[in-house]
ZADO-1210 file (C-alpha; in nm, 4 decimals, padded with zeros to 6 digits):
<atoms>
<atom x="00.6406" y="01.4413" z="-00.9605" code="UNK" pos="1"/>
<atom x="00.9925" y="01.3760" z="-00.9251" code="UNK" pos="2"/>
<atom x="01.2528" y="01.2379" z="-00.6632" code="UNK" pos="3"/>
<atom x="01.3690" y="01.6070" z="-00.6378" code="UNK" pos="4"/>
<atom x="01.0788" y="01.6818" z="-00.4212" code="UNK" pos="5"/>
<atom x="01.2736" y="01.4701" z="-00.1428" code="UNK" pos="6"/>
<atom x="01.5979" y="01.6247" z="-00.2037" code="UNK" pos="7"/>
<atom x="01.7821" y="01.7259" z="00.1444" code="UNK" pos="8"/>
<atom x="01.4434" y="01.5982" z="00.3284" code="UNK" pos="9"/>
<atom x="01.4934" y="01.4202" z="00.6615" code="UNK" pos="10"/>
<atom x="01.2393" y="01.1369" z="00.6670" code="UNK" pos="11"/>
<atom x="01.1421" y="00.9381" z="00.9930" code="UNK" pos="12"/>
<atom x="00.9718" y="00.6047" z="00.9771" code="UNK" pos="13"/>
<atom x="00.7921" y="00.5421" z="01.2939" code="UNK" pos="14"/>
<atom x="00.7741" y="00.1465" z="01.2656" code="UNK" pos="15"/>
<atom x="01.0368" y="-00.0488" z="01.0863" code="UNK" pos="16"/>
<atom x="00.8076" y="-00.3332" z="00.9709" code="UNK" pos="17"/>
<atom x="00.8139" y="-00.4719" z="00.6118" code="UNK" pos="18"/>
<atom x="00.5779" y="-00.2365" z="00.4416" code="UNK" pos="19"/>
<atom x="00.8410" y="00.0545" z="00.5961" code="UNK" pos="20"/>
<atom x="01.1227" y="-00.1538" z="00.4856" code="UNK" pos="21"/>
<atom x="00.9799" y="-00.1962" z="00.1333" code="UNK" pos="22"/>
<atom x="00.9482" y="00.2098" z="00.1064" code="UNK" pos="23"/>
<atom x="01.2867" y="00.2412" z="00.2423" code="UNK" pos="24"/>
<atom x="01.4466" y="00.0078" z="-00.0052" code="UNK" pos="25"/>
<atom x="01.2646" y="00.1828" z="-00.2922" code="UNK" pos="26"/>
<atom x="01.4032" y="00.5029" z="-00.2063" code="UNK" pos="27"/>
<atom x="01.7406" y="00.4099" z="-00.1496" code="UNK" pos="28"/>
<atom x="01.7501" y="00.2062" z="-00.4838" code="UNK" pos="29"/>
<atom x="01.6070" y="00.4885" z="-00.6981" code="UNK" pos="30"/>
<atom x="01.8665" y="00.7196" z="-00.4986" code="UNK" pos="31"/>
<atom x="01.5384" y="00.9455" z="-00.4154" code="UNK" pos="32"/>
<atom x="01.6963" y="00.9777" z="-00.0862" code="UNK" pos="33"/>
<atom x="02.0472" y="00.9148" z="00.1020" code="UNK" pos="34"/>
<atom x="02.0635" y="00.6763" z="00.3979" code="UNK" pos="35"/>
<atom x="02.1839" y="00.9389" z="00.5985" code="UNK" pos="36"/>
<atom x="01.8497" y="01.0996" z="00.5731" code="UNK" pos="37"/>
<atom x="01.6571" y="00.8283" z="00.6750" code="UNK" pos="38"/>
<atom x="01.5667" y="00.7380" z="01.0389" code="UNK" pos="39"/>
<atom x="01.3638" y="00.4664" z="01.1832" code="UNK" pos="40"/>
<atom x="01.2095" y="00.3585" z="01.5019" code="UNK" pos="41"/>
<atom x="01.0681" y="00.0532" z="01.6306" code="UNK" pos="42"/>
<atom x="00.9756" y="-00.1289" z="01.9537" code="UNK" pos="43"/>
<atom x="01.2066" y="-00.4259" z="01.8626" code="UNK" pos="44"/>
<atom x="01.5814" y="-00.3635" z="01.8817" code="UNK" pos="45"/>
<atom x="01.6558" y="-00.6491" z="01.6644" code="UNK" pos="46"/>
<atom x="01.4593" y="-00.5123" z="01.4019" code="UNK" pos="47"/>
<atom x="01.6600" y="-00.1715" z="01.4398" code="UNK" pos="48"/>
<atom x="01.9747" y="-00.3558" z="01.4334" code="UNK" pos="49"/>
<atom x="01.8623" y="-00.5442" z="01.0798" code="UNK" pos="50"/>
<atom x="01.7598" y="-00.1970" z="00.9151" code="UNK" pos="51"/>
<atom x="02.0821" y="-00.0203" z="01.0183" code="UNK" pos="52"/>
<atom x="02.2973" y="-00.2970" z="00.9008" code="UNK" pos="53"/>
<atom x="02.1262" y="-00.3711" z="00.5708" code="UNK" pos="54"/>
<atom x="02.0571" y="00.0074" z="00.4641" code="UNK" pos="55"/>
<atom x="02.2694" y="00.2046" z="00.6362" code="UNK" pos="56"/>
<atom x="02.0147" y="00.4168" z="00.7818" code="UNK" pos="57"/>
<atom x="01.9933" y="00.5678" z="01.1111" code="UNK" pos="58"/>
<atom x="01.7731" y="00.4177" z="01.3881" code="UNK" pos="59"/>
<atom x="01.6345" y="00.5234" z="01.7255" code="UNK" pos="60"/>
<atom x="01.4030" y="00.3796" z="01.9707" code="UNK" pos="61"/>
<atom x="01.2312" y="00.7048" z="02.0942" code="UNK" pos="62"/>
<atom x="00.9674" y="00.8136" z="01.8763" code="UNK" pos="63"/>
<atom x="00.9595" y="01.1707" z="02.0029" code="UNK" pos="64"/>
<atom x="01.3323" y="01.1937" z="01.9514" code="UNK" pos="65"/>
<atom x="01.2548" y="01.1067" z="01.5778" code="UNK" pos="66"/>
<atom x="01.0170" y="01.3265" z="01.5426" code="UNK" pos="67"/>
<atom x="01.2451" y="01.6196" z="01.6377" code="UNK" pos="68"/>
<atom x="01.4783" y="01.5207" z="01.3605" code="UNK" pos="69"/>
<atom x="01.2631" y="01.4655" z="01.0733" code="UNK" pos="70"/>
<atom x="01.0626" y="01.6726" z="00.8278" code="UNK" pos="71"/>
<atom x="00.8675" y="01.4065" z="00.6851" code="UNK" pos="72"/>
<atom x="00.7224" y="01.1626" z="00.9317" code="UNK" pos="73"/>
<atom x="00.5747" y="00.8196" z="00.7943" code="UNK" pos="74"/>
<atom x="00.3571" y="00.6622" z="01.0566" code="UNK" pos="75"/>
<atom x="00.3945" y="00.2717" z="00.9822" code="UNK" pos="76"/>
<atom x="00.2830" y="00.1007" z="01.3076" code="UNK" pos="77"/>
<atom x="-00.0144" y="-00.1216" z="01.3740" code="UNK" pos="78"/>
<atom x="-00.3689" y="00.0158" z="01.4154" code="UNK" pos="79"/>
<atom x="-00.3802" y="-00.1141" z="01.7840" code="UNK" pos="80"/>
<atom x="-00.0888" y="00.0821" z="01.8816" code="UNK" pos="81"/>
<atom x="-00.1433" y="00.3991" z="01.6972" code="UNK" pos="82"/>
<atom x="-00.3392" y="00.5789" z="01.9731" code="UNK" pos="83"/>
<atom x="-00.0511" y="00.5329" z="02.2247" code="UNK" pos="84"/>
<atom x="00.1974" y="00.6603" z="01.9566" code="UNK" pos="85"/>
<atom x="00.0139" y="00.9727" z="01.8657" code="UNK" pos="86"/>
<atom x="-00.0339" y="01.0702" z="02.2092" code="UNK" pos="87"/>
<atom x="00.3461" y="01.0335" z="02.2526" code="UNK" pos="88"/>
<atom x="00.4584" y="01.2293" z="01.9393" code="UNK" pos="89"/>
<atom x="00.1949" y="01.4877" z="01.9510" code="UNK" pos="90"/>
<atom x="00.3550" y="01.7413" z="02.1664" code="UNK" pos="91"/>
<atom x="00.6669" y="01.7248" z="01.9255" code="UNK" pos="92"/>
<atom x="00.4562" y="01.7757" z="01.6133" code="UNK" pos="93"/>
<atom x="00.3656" y="02.1170" z="01.4482" code="UNK" pos="94"/>
<atom x="00.3281" y="02.2957" z="01.1137" code="UNK" pos="95"/>
<atom x="00.6682" y="02.2100" z="01.0616" code="UNK" pos="96"/>
<atom x="00.5874" y="01.8498" z="01.0041" code="UNK" pos="97"/>
<atom x="00.4282" y="01.6618" z="00.7259" code="UNK" pos="98"/>
<atom x="00.2650" y="01.3104" z="00.8793" code="UNK" pos="99"/>
<atom x="00.2014" y="01.0571" z="00.5978" code="UNK" pos="100"/>
<atom x="00.0056" y="00.7440" z="00.7397" code="UNK" pos="101"/>
<atom x="00.0183" y="00.4166" z="00.5986" code="UNK" pos="102"/>
<atom x="-00.2010" y="00.2535" z="00.8995" code="UNK" pos="103"/>
<atom x="-00.5276" y="00.1037" z="00.7896" code="UNK" pos="104"/>
<atom x="-00.8425" y="00.2788" z="00.8938" code="UNK" pos="105"/>
<atom x="-00.6549" y="00.5756" z="01.0602" code="UNK" pos="106"/>
<atom x="-00.8853" y="00.8859" z="00.9397" code="UNK" pos="107"/>
<atom x="-00.7291" y="01.2269" z="00.9060" code="UNK" pos="108"/>
<atom x="-00.9673" y="01.3415" z="01.1860" code="UNK" pos="109"/>
<atom x="-00.8151" y="01.0965" z="01.4347" code="UNK" pos="110"/>
<atom x="-00.4480" y="01.1830" z="01.3497" code="UNK" pos="111"/>
<atom x="-00.5386" y="01.5599" z="01.3659" code="UNK" pos="112"/>
<atom x="-00.6778" y="01.5352" z="01.6940" code="UNK" pos="113"/>
<atom x="-00.3705" y="01.3437" z="01.8490" code="UNK" pos="114"/>
<atom x="-00.1191" y="01.5624" z="01.6774" code="UNK" pos="115"/>
<atom x="00.0102" y="01.9226" z="01.7411" code="UNK" pos="116"/>
<atom x="-00.1836" y="02.2199" z="01.5836" code="UNK" pos="117"/>
<atom x="-00.1176" y="02.2873" z="01.2251" code="UNK" pos="118"/>
<atom x="00.0493" y="01.9419" z="01.1523" code="UNK" pos="119"/>
<atom x="00.0074" y="01.8624" z="00.7742" code="UNK" pos="120"/>
<atom x="-00.1434" y="01.5232" z="00.7370" code="UNK" pos="121"/>
<atom x="-00.1916" y="01.2626" z="00.4440" code="UNK" pos="122"/>
<atom x="-00.3686" y="00.9788" z="00.4546" code="UNK" pos="123"/>
<atom x="-00.2514" y="00.6657" z="00.2318" code="UNK" pos="124"/>
<atom x="-00.3623" y="00.3043" z="00.1498" code="UNK" pos="125"/>
<atom x="-00.0668" y="00.0856" z="00.0131" code="UNK" pos="126"/>
<atom x="-00.0787" y="-00.2755" z="-00.0552" code="UNK" pos="127"/>
<atom x="00.1649" y="-00.5533" z="-00.0089" code="UNK" pos="128"/>
<atom x="00.3214" y="-00.5647" z="-00.4109" code="UNK" pos="129"/>
<atom x="00.5097" y="-00.2337" z="-00.2885" code="UNK" pos="130"/>
<atom x="00.7409" y="-00.5436" z="-00.1641" code="UNK" pos="131"/>
<atom x="00.8156" y="-00.6270" z="-00.5304" code="UNK" pos="132"/>
<atom x="00.8194" y="-00.2609" z="-00.6609" code="UNK" pos="133"/>
<atom x="00.4624" y="-00.3024" z="-00.8009" code="UNK" pos="134"/>
<atom x="00.2331" y="-00.1842" z="-00.5290" code="UNK" pos="135"/>
<atom x="-00.0791" y="00.0555" z="-00.5412" code="UNK" pos="136"/>
<atom x="-00.1135" y="00.3410" z="-00.3373" code="UNK" pos="137"/>
<atom x="-00.4386" y="00.5695" z="-00.2793" code="UNK" pos="138"/>
<atom x="-00.3814" y="00.8950" z="-00.1259" code="UNK" pos="139"/>
<atom x="-00.6260" y="01.0815" z="00.0178" code="UNK" pos="140"/>
<atom x="-00.6043" y="01.4219" z="-00.1589" code="UNK" pos="141"/>
<atom x="-00.8149" y="01.6471" z="00.0322" code="UNK" pos="142"/>
<atom x="-00.6579" y="01.6568" z="00.3764" code="UNK" pos="143"/>
<atom x="-00.4878" y="01.9469" z="00.5562" code="UNK" pos="144"/>
<atom x="-00.1481" y="01.9251" z="00.3724" code="UNK" pos="145"/>
<atom x="-00.0007" y="02.1731" z="00.1115" code="UNK" pos="146"/>
<atom x="00.0363" y="02.0936" z="-00.2566" code="UNK" pos="147"/>
<atom x="00.4221" y="02.0347" z="-00.2314" code="UNK" pos="148"/>
<atom x="00.3282" y="01.7924" z="00.0737" code="UNK" pos="149"/>
<atom x="00.1440" y="01.5776" z="-00.1884" code="UNK" pos="150"/>
<atom x="00.4128" y="01.5858" z="-00.4438" code="UNK" pos="151"/>
<atom x="00.6644" y="01.4763" z="-00.1565" code="UNK" pos="152"/>
<atom x="00.4008" y="01.1751" z="-00.0624" code="UNK" pos="153"/>
<atom x="00.3842" y="01.0615" z="-00.4254" code="UNK" pos="154"/>
<atom x="00.7870" y="01.0814" z="-00.4605" code="UNK" pos="155"/>
<atom x="00.7985" y="00.8738" z="-00.1418" code="UNK" pos="156"/>
<atom x="00.6014" y="00.5890" z="-00.3120" code="UNK" pos="157"/>
<atom x="00.7012" y="00.6341" z="-00.6818" code="UNK" pos="158"/>
<atom x="00.9687" y="00.3737" z="-00.6638" code="UNK" pos="159"/>
<atom x="00.7487" y="00.0844" z="-00.5650" code="UNK" pos="160"/>
<atom x="00.4007" y="00.1748" z="-00.6614" code="UNK" pos="161"/>
<atom x="00.1413" y="00.3490" z="-00.8947" code="UNK" pos="162"/>
<atom x="-00.0594" y="00.6076" z="-00.6959" code="UNK" pos="163"/>
<atom x="-00.4077" y="00.7596" z="-00.7563" code="UNK" pos="164"/>
<atom x="-00.5219" y="01.0475" z="-00.6010" code="UNK" pos="165"/>
<atom x="-00.9050" y="01.0316" z="-00.4546" code="UNK" pos="166"/>
<atom x="-01.0977" y="01.2094" z="-00.1729" code="UNK" pos="167"/>
<atom x="-01.0839" y="01.0728" z="00.1689" code="UNK" pos="168"/>
<atom x="-01.4398" y="00.9488" z="00.2090" code="UNK" pos="169"/>
<atom x="-01.3209" y="00.6811" z="-00.0607" code="UNK" pos="170"/>
<atom x="-01.0236" y="00.5490" z="00.0891" code="UNK" pos="171"/>
<atom x="-01.2139" y="00.2456" z="00.2775" code="UNK" pos="172"/>
<atom x="-01.3438" y="00.1378" z="-00.1021" code="UNK" pos="173"/>
<atom x="-00.9993" y="00.1636" z="-00.2093" code="UNK" pos="174"/>
<atom x="-00.8834" y="-00.0604" z="00.0643" code="UNK" pos="175"/>
<atom x="-01.1697" y="-00.2781" z="-00.0330" code="UNK" pos="176"/>
<atom x="-01.0417" y="-00.2789" z="-00.3891" code="UNK" pos="177"/>
<atom x="-00.6779" y="-00.2545" z="-00.3628" code="UNK" pos="178"/>
<atom x="-00.5425" y="-00.2936" z="-00.0009" code="UNK" pos="179"/>
<atom x="-00.7285" y="-00.6238" z="00.0394" code="UNK" pos="180"/>
<atom x="-00.6978" y="-00.6949" z="-00.3359" code="UNK" pos="181"/>
<atom x="-00.3575" y="-00.8916" z="-00.3271" code="UNK" pos="182"/>
<atom x="-00.5409" y="-01.1674" z="-00.1058" code="UNK" pos="183"/>
<atom x="-00.7886" y="-01.2186" z="-00.3580" code="UNK" pos="184"/>
<atom x="-00.5452" y="-01.2604" z="-00.6414" code="UNK" pos="185"/>
<atom x="-00.3473" y="-01.5168" z="-00.4356" code="UNK" pos="186"/>
<atom x="-00.6803" y="-01.7083" z="-00.3854" code="UNK" pos="187"/>
<atom x="-00.7409" y="-01.7116" z="-00.7682" code="UNK" pos="188"/>
<atom x="-00.3850" y="-01.7975" z="-00.8441" code="UNK" pos="189"/>
<atom x="-00.4081" y="-02.0961" z="-00.6003" code="UNK" pos="190"/>
<atom x="-00.7583" y="-02.1942" z="-00.7455" code="UNK" pos="191"/>
<atom x="-00.6352" y="-02.2010" z="-01.1092" code="UNK" pos="192"/>
<atom x="-00.3343" y="-02.4069" z="-01.0108" code="UNK" pos="193"/>
<atom x="-00.5606" y="-02.6550" z="-00.8107" code="UNK" pos="194"/>
<atom x="-00.7429" y="-02.6773" z="-01.1473" code="UNK" pos="195"/>
<atom x="-00.4229" y="-02.7306" z="-01.3344" code="UNK" pos="196"/>
<atom x="-00.3141" y="-03.0043" z="-01.0886" code="UNK" pos="197"/>
<atom x="-00.6871" y="-03.1656" z="-01.1239" code="UNK" pos="198"/>
<atom x="-00.6073" y="-03.1952" z="-01.4919" code="UNK" pos="199"/>
<atom x="-00.2689" y="-03.3558" z="-01.4617" code="UNK" pos="200"/>
<atom x="-00.0198" y="-03.0699" z="-01.4453" code="UNK" pos="201"/>
<atom x="00.2736" y="-03.0693" z="-01.2039" code="UNK" pos="202"/>
<atom x="00.1963" y="-02.8538" z="-00.8882" code="UNK" pos="203"/>
<atom x="00.4972" y="-02.6014" z="-00.9923" code="UNK" pos="204"/>
<atom x="00.4051" y="-02.6108" z="-01.3210" code="UNK" pos="205"/>
<atom x="00.0485" y="-02.5253" z="-01.2681" code="UNK" pos="206"/>
<atom x="00.1200" y="-02.2598" z="-01.0123" code="UNK" pos="207"/>
<atom x="00.3939" y="-02.0691" z="-01.2692" code="UNK" pos="208"/>
<atom x="00.1403" y="-02.0731" z="-01.5398" code="UNK" pos="209"/>
<atom x="-00.1535" y="-01.9309" z="-01.3310" code="UNK" pos="210"/>
<atom x="00.0617" y="-01.6689" z="-01.1645" code="UNK" pos="211"/>
<atom x="00.2012" y="-01.5482" z="-01.4833" code="UNK" pos="212"/>
<atom x="-00.1256" y="-01.5274" z="-01.6769" code="UNK" pos="213"/>
<atom x="-00.2609" y="-01.2958" z="-01.3997" code="UNK" pos="214"/>
<atom x="00.0591" y="-01.1096" z="-01.4149" code="UNK" pos="215"/>
<atom x="00.0299" y="-01.0512" z="-01.8089" code="UNK" pos="216"/>
<atom x="-00.3063" y="-00.9829" z="-01.8159" code="UNK" pos="217"/>
<atom x="-00.3087" y="-00.7350" z="-01.5731" code="UNK" pos="218"/>
<atom x="-00.0094" y="-00.5899" z="-01.7837" code="UNK" pos="219"/>
<atom x="-00.2360" y="-00.5974" z="-02.0568" code="UNK" pos="220"/>
<atom x="-00.5147" y="-00.4190" z="-01.8844" code="UNK" pos="221"/>
<atom x="-00.3108" y="-00.1216" z="-01.7352" code="UNK" pos="222"/>
<atom x="-00.0944" y="-00.0802" z="-02.0419" code="UNK" pos="223"/>
<atom x="-00.3421" y="-00.1190" z="-02.3454" code="UNK" pos="224"/>
<atom x="-00.6176" y="00.1375" z="-02.1965" code="UNK" pos="225"/>
<atom x="-00.8831" y="-00.1026" z="-02.3071" code="UNK" pos="226"/>
<atom x="-01.1704" y="-00.2179" z="-02.1137" code="UNK" pos="227"/>
<atom x="-01.1248" y="-00.5710" z="-01.9577" code="UNK" pos="228"/>
<atom x="-01.4506" y="-00.6834" z="-02.1250" code="UNK" pos="229"/>
<atom x="-01.2854" y="-00.5994" z="-02.4604" code="UNK" pos="230"/>
<atom x="-00.9761" y="-00.7894" z="-02.3753" code="UNK" pos="231"/>
<atom x="-01.2111" y="-01.0646" z="-02.2367" code="UNK" pos="232"/>
<atom x="-01.3860" y="-01.0829" z="-02.5795" code="UNK" pos="233"/>
<atom x="-01.0028" y="-01.1128" z="-02.7431" code="UNK" pos="234"/>
<atom x="-00.9698" y="-01.4516" z="-02.6014" code="UNK" pos="235"/>
<atom x="-01.3410" y="-01.5668" z="-02.6470" code="UNK" pos="236"/>
<atom x="-01.3844" y="-01.7728" z="-02.9731" code="UNK" pos="237"/>
<atom x="-01.7312" y="-01.8753" z="-03.0684" code="UNK" pos="238"/>
<atom x="-01.8018" y="-02.1915" z="-02.9202" code="UNK" pos="239"/>
<atom x="-01.4237" y="-02.2565" z="-02.8069" code="UNK" pos="240"/>
<atom x="-01.2869" y="-02.3315" z="-02.4667" code="UNK" pos="241"/>
<atom x="-01.2865" y="-02.0016" z="-02.3057" code="UNK" pos="242"/>
<atom x="-01.6498" y="-01.9365" z="-02.3572" code="UNK" pos="243"/>
<atom x="-01.7419" y="-02.2539" z="-02.2096" code="UNK" pos="244"/>
<atom x="-01.4806" y="-02.1741" z="-01.8979" code="UNK" pos="245"/>
<atom x="-01.6418" y="-01.8461" z="-01.8611" code="UNK" pos="246"/>
<atom x="-01.9997" y="-01.9933" z="-01.8440" code="UNK" pos="247"/>
<atom x="-01.8930" y="-02.1971" z="-01.5457" code="UNK" pos="248"/>
<atom x="-01.7349" y="-01.8844" z="-01.3779" code="UNK" pos="249"/>
<atom x="-02.0690" y="-01.6922" z="-01.4195" code="UNK" pos="250"/>
<atom x="-02.2680" y="-01.9731" z="-01.3066" code="UNK" pos="251"/>
<atom x="-02.0578" y="-02.0299" z="-01.0044" code="UNK" pos="252"/>
<atom x="-02.0918" y="-01.6620" z="-00.9135" code="UNK" pos="253"/>
<atom x="-01.7265" y="-01.5537" z="-00.9344" code="UNK" pos="254"/>
<atom x="-01.8147" y="-01.2017" z="-01.0410" code="UNK" pos="255"/>
<atom x="-02.0669" y="-01.1376" z="-00.7635" code="UNK" pos="256"/>
<atom x="-01.8339" y="-01.2963" z="-00.5084" code="UNK" pos="257"/>
<atom x="-01.5755" y="-01.0944" z="-00.5964" code="UNK" pos="258"/>
<atom x="-01.8220" y="-00.7563" z="-00.5341" code="UNK" pos="259"/>
<atom x="-01.9378" y="-00.9028" z="-00.2327" code="UNK" pos="260"/>
<atom x="-01.5624" y="-00.9338" z="-00.1067" code="UNK" pos="261"/>
<atom x="-01.4909" y="-00.5672" z="-00.2101" code="UNK" pos="262"/>
<atom x="-01.7792" y="-00.4439" z="-00.0207" code="UNK" pos="263"/>
<atom x="-01.7290" y="-00.6624" z="00.2977" code="UNK" pos="264"/>
<atom x="-01.3606" y="-00.5301" z="00.3210" code="UNK" pos="265"/>
<atom x="-01.4922" y="-00.1533" z="00.2776" code="UNK" pos="266"/>
<atom x="-01.7337" y="-00.1913" z="00.5379" code="UNK" pos="267"/>
<atom x="-01.5147" y="-00.3552" z="00.7480" code="UNK" pos="268"/>
<atom x="-01.2589" y="-00.0987" z="00.7079" code="UNK" pos="269"/>
<atom x="-01.5344" y="00.1567" z="00.8032" code="UNK" pos="270"/>
<atom x="-01.6161" y="-00.0133" z="01.1271" code="UNK" pos="271"/>
<atom x="-01.2352" y="-00.0202" z="01.2236" code="UNK" pos="272"/>
<atom x="-01.1981" y="00.3421" z="01.1573" code="UNK" pos="273"/>
<atom x="-01.5352" y="00.4160" z="01.3841" code="UNK" pos="274"/>
<atom x="-01.3544" y="00.1889" z="01.6540" code="UNK" pos="275"/>
<atom x="-01.0231" y="00.3913" z="01.6300" code="UNK" pos="276"/>
</atoms>
């Protein structure tokens, strides 16, 4: 997987919101794509003006026109308007187009029904840390796309995220863990900093301590290859402060609450997919 997979490709973003901007910024900063090879459309003219002046990319107000000039299309609109967008662009798509969706809950089947015959389709679930180049993207690896299309999709996200490939049937679960996951972590950071304030720390110090601790712990988990239980035991001395704290967390149901949260988000994603 290299940025060369996008060399010379014309990429069109249908929707120029925050997620699209983060991906565009990553592509440009990594020099994977030249500004002139990126075009974005949006319903808000002021947003297009901002994208053009900030990043030097092309902008269009008409989605069908954008489709005509692009090899790869990134579908980055709100779920509630995606149906009308597919209806509008469908006649302009065919087997020469690769459509990569970052729309929550939008299934490959729903996209295939609205797009032209033979359109290559990849469904993805990114999360908001792409804004700072530390995102996580789940990519459905069993859709109607070619091997080189998946390579291109990975190159699209590589500057801003880690990438995993899974079957589409697992995408709702990926959303439950990773797509919604940053909110769980923000809640934990807030709760830890509240605890610090309760015990006398200034708010800004407590917040920095909490946020950096979660960042460092996550990096240890990813880079060490060790199970989080092993890493937890490394911090937990017999009769010490950490085991006393962990006892309270287990008694408070923290573990089961997080498992329940993932299940709830997954089920809701499944519901939204059926509604779509």
